[in-house]
Structures are given as C-alpha cells and as structure tokens.
C-alpha positions in Angstrom: -106.9 -38.0 -29.2 -104.8 -37.2 -26.3 -102.3 -39.9 -27.2 -102.0 -38.5 -30.8 -101.2 -35.0 -29.5 -98.5 -36.4 -27.2 -96.8 -38.2 -30.0 -96.8 -35.1 -32.2 -95.1 -33.0 -29.5 -92.4 -35.6 -29.1 -91.8 -35.6 -32.8 -91.4 -31.8 -32.8 -88.9 -31.9 -30.0 -86.8 -34.5 -31.9 -86.9 -32.4 -35.1 -85.7 -29.2 -33.2 -82.9 -31.1 -31.6 -81.7 -32.4 -34.9 -81.7 -29.0 -36.6 -79.7 -27.4 -33.7 -77.0 -30.0 -34.0 -76.7 -29.5 -37.7 -76.3 -25.7 -37.2 -73.6 -26.2 -34.7 -71.6 -28.4 -37.0 -71.9 -25.8 -39.8 -70.0 -23.1 -37.7 -66.7 -22.3 -39.4 -63.4 -22.9 -37.5 -60.7 -20.2 -37.4 -57.6 -21.5 -39.0 -54.1 -20.2 -38.0 -51.9 -18.5 -40.5 -52.0 -15.6 -42.8 -55.4 -16.4 -44.4 -58.1 -15.4 -41.8 -61.8 -15.9 -42.9 -64.2 -13.1 -42.3 -66.0 -15.1 -39.7 -62.9 -15.0 -37.6 -62.1 -11.3 -37.8 -63.8 -10.6 -34.5 -62.3 -13.6 -32.7 -60.2 -12.8 -29.7 -56.5 -13.8 -30.4 -54.8 -15.9 -27.8 -52.6 -14.0 -25.3 -48.9 -13.5 -26.3 -46.4 -15.4 -24.1 -44.6 -13.2 -21.5 -41.0 -12.4 -22.4 -38.4 -14.4 -20.6 -36.6 -12.4 -17.8 -33.2 -11.1 -18.8 -30.2 -12.2 -16.6 -28.8 -9.4 -14.6 -25.0 -8.8 -14.7 -23.2 -9.7 -11.5 -21.4 -6.9 -9.7 -17.6 -6.8 -9.9 -15.8 -8.5 -7.0 -14.4 -6.1 -4.4 -10.7 -5.4 -4.7 -8.5 -7.4 -2.5 -6.3 -5.7 0.2 -3.1 -6.1 -1.9 -4.8 -4.4 -4.9 -6.4 -1.5 -3.0 -4.4 1.7 -3.6 -3.8 4.2 -0.9 -6.0 7.2 -1.6 -4.4 10.4 -0.1 -7.2 12.9 -0.6 -5.4 15.8 1.3 -2.3 16.0 -0.8 -2.0 14.5 -4.3 1.8 14.2 -4.2 2.1 13.0 -0.7 3.9 14.5 2.2 4.9 12.7 5.5 6.7 13.5 8.7 8.2 10.6 10.6 10.5 10.0 13.6 12.3 6.8 14.6 15.6 5.2 15.4 17.7 2.1 15.1 21.3 0.8 15.5 24.5 1.9 13.8 28.1 0.9 13.8 31.4 1.5 12.1 32.1 -0.8 9.1 35.9 -0.5 9.3 37.4 -3.1 11.6 39.8 -0.5 13.2 36.8 1.8 14.1 34.6 -1.1 15.2 37.5 -2.4 17.5 37.6 1.1 19.1 33.9 1.5 19.6 30.7 -0.4 20.1 27.5 -0.6 18.1 25.3 2.3 19.2 21.9 3.8 18.9 20.6 6.3 16.4 17.6 8.6 16.0 16.2 10.8 13.2 13.4 13.1 12.2 12.5 12.9 8.5 10.2 14.8 6.1 9.4 13.2 2.8 7.8 15.0 -0.2 6.5 12.7 -2.9 5.2 9.5 -1.2 2.5 9.2 -3.8 4.9 9.5 -6.8 7.8 7.5 -8.1 10.3 10.1 -7.2 10.5 11.6 -3.7 12.8 13.9 -1.7 13.8 13.5 1.9 15.3 15.9 4.4 16.4 14.5 7.8 18.0 15.3 11.1 20.2 12.5 12.1 21.8 11.7 15.5 23.9 8.8 17.0 25.7 7.8 20.1 28.1 5.0 20.8 30.6 4.2 23.5 34.4 4.3 22.7 36.7 1.6 23.8 39.8 3.4 22.6 40.6 4.6 26.1 40.4 1.3 27.8 44.2 0.9 27.8 44.9 4.5 28.8 45.6 5.3 32.4 42.7 7.8 32.9 40.0 7.9 35.5 37.0 8.3 33.2 36.2 5.2 31.1 32.8 6.3 29.9 33.8 8.0 26.7 30.9 8.4 24.2 31.0 9.4 20.6 27.9 11.6 19.8 27.0 12.6 16.3 24.5 15.1 15.1 23.8 16.2 11.5 21.5 16.8 8.5 20.8 14.7 5.4 19.2 15.2 2.0 18.3 12.2 -0.1 16.6 11.3 -3.4 14.1 8.4 -3.0 12.8 6.2 -5.8 9.5 4.4 -5.1 8.9 1.2 -7.0 5.1 1.7 -6.8 2.9 4.6 -6.0 -0.4 5.0 -4.1 -0.2 1.5 -2.7 -0.4 0.2 0.9 3.1 -1.4 0.6 5.8 0.6 -1.1 9.4 -0.7 -1.5 12.0 1.9 -2.4 15.7 2.7 -2.7 17.4 6.0 -1.8 20.7 7.8 -1.9 22.0 11.2 -0.8 24.5 13.3 1.1 24.8 14.2 4.8 26.9 16.2 7.2 27.6 14.8 10.7 29.4 16.6 13.6 31.1 14.2 16.1 31.9 15.1 19.7 33.7 12.9 22.2 32.0 13.4 25.6 32.9 12.2 29.1 36.6 12.1 28.3 39.6 14.4 28.4 41.1 13.7 25.0 44.1 16.0 25.7 45.6 13.3 27.8 46.1 11.1 24.8 46.7 14.0 22.3 43.4 13.4 20.4 40.9 15.9 19.1 37.4 15.7 20.7 35.3 16.7 17.7 35.1 16.3 13.9 32.9 17.2 10.9 32.4 14.5 8.4 30.8 14.3 5.0 28.7 11.1 4.5 27.1 9.6 1.4 24.3 7.2 2.3 22.8 4.5 0.1 20.0 2.2 1.2 16.9 0.2 0.6 13.6 0.1 2.5 9.9 -0.6 2.5 7.1 1.6 3.6 3.6 0.9 4.7 0.6 3.3 4.6 -2.8 2.9 6.4 -5.4 5.7 6.9 -2.9 8.5 7.0 -0.3 6.7 9.2 3.0 5.6 7.7 5.9 3.5 8.8 9.0 2.3 7.2 12.1 0.1 7.7 15.4 0.5 6.0 19.0 -0.6 5.9 21.9 1.5 4.6 25.6 2.0 4.2 27.3 5.4 4.6 30.6 6.3 3.0 32.5 8.9 5.0 35.0 11.6 3.8 37.1 14.3 5.3 37.3 12.5 8.7 40.0 13.7 11.1 38.8 11.9 14.2 41.7 9.4 14.5 40.1 6.3 16.1 42.8 3.6 16.2 42.9 0.0 17.2 45.6 -1.6 19.4 47.8 -2.0 16.4 47.8 1.8 15.7 45.7 1.5 12.5 43.7 4.6 11.7 40.0 4.0 11.3 37.7 5.0 8.5 34.4 6.3 9.7 32.2 4.5 7.2 29.0 3.4 8.9 26.2 0.8 8.5 22.7 1.2 10.0 19.3 -0.4 10.4 16.3 1.9 11.2 12.6 2.1 11.6 10.3 5.1 11.5 6.6 5.9 12.2 4.7 9.1 11.4 1.7 10.7 9.7 1.1 11.4 6.0 -0.9 14.2 4.5 
C-alpha cells in the first residue's frame, strides 16, 4: 500500500510539471512594429539611445601682432607730442663746400594719428659749422650757422590705428639763420637771414601702449635766401637742405 501511494505522488508531480511547461510556451511574444497585441500594452519599452554629443565650435585664433590695431581709447582721432633730432646738411654743392653736416632738433605736435589725414605743427632748429672763413685772415675760426623756425605740414597716413604706420608729408616752414662766433663785417657778409622752406618727406611711425616714435627723411626747398654762402670759386649757394630725423613721444 505504501508503495502504491508513492507511485501515485510521483505521477502527480510529473503531470504538474508538464502542464507548467505547456503554459509557459503558450505566452504570446511582443512583436516590434506598429501592430502591438493587447498582451503587450503594459510591457516596458526598451530605453531610447542617448543622443550623440554635438561638437563644440573651436574659438577663433587670437590675432597676430601685425594684425592687432592700436586702440587709442583717450582720443578717437589721435594726438601726439614728440621731440627728437637728427642730421641735416645743404644739398647745393656750393653751400655744402662752405659748411659741414650739422645737427638738428625739433618739437612736434600731430593731430590725426588715428586717421588717414593728419596735421603737424613743429618747432625746428639746426646748427652747423661754417668753413667759409677758413681762408679769411680773422682770429675766430669757429663760425656756426644756427637756424630756428616753425613748420606746418599735412601728413597722409597709409594705414590707421595700426602699430606700424608709414606716411608721407609736405608743408611750409620759416627758418631764421644767424651766424655766431664770427664778425661777418670783416668779409662784408650779413650775419642773419630769413628763409622760406618747403619740406617734402617720407617716414614710418610706431605706436605701443601710448608711446610713439617715428623716423623720417626729407628734402627742403628754400626760397628768399639772402645769406650768400660761397665756395672758393665765388659761386653763390642755394640753401636747399636734406635731413634725416627720429622722434619719440606720447600719444593721447
């Protein structure tokens, strides 16, 4: 009897296992697509893929030094005051034979350094020794020709608001000459003269944090000169001049 009951229990277990397997096989699957069966309405959908990160634009490269404009915040037009000097000499051979190359100095105010058109006002000065008296029987052989005057010029800048600024200029000037350290009455020569000059030149300026410097070369035509410098052949000299200068100063 005991053996019969054991066999019946084992048969019941096998039947229950068979029924559970069949029920599992009958569960519907959830197809993908637009047609979703009712058995799948409550199914949890798979998570959506994360969006791909968008590339960030690269920042623009910093401007190079040559492309960096000079920003003058104090004065939009640009105003500078400079002082400097250089060397000058007479272009005419008769005048150059009677004198030496000398020094020059100037103080200049420029209005319009940040624009294409600028105006300059300058004090100009010069000094050079005279050789005209070398062959004259006088005691003092240290004659010096000293010039002082004023100049107004129009300046054209090729670029504006940049660290390096080439330019050309032209204008008009007045210069007063005096011969010092020599008694000109001995040779019958006047010791002073007033001359009109017309300078024309080219230059280049540099600007950095409010400071400015420039270098220029020029030629000056002279008119109304009465100071009769002569060479050994007795030729009267023109007082046309050439010059090379450099200035440094501050810009507003």
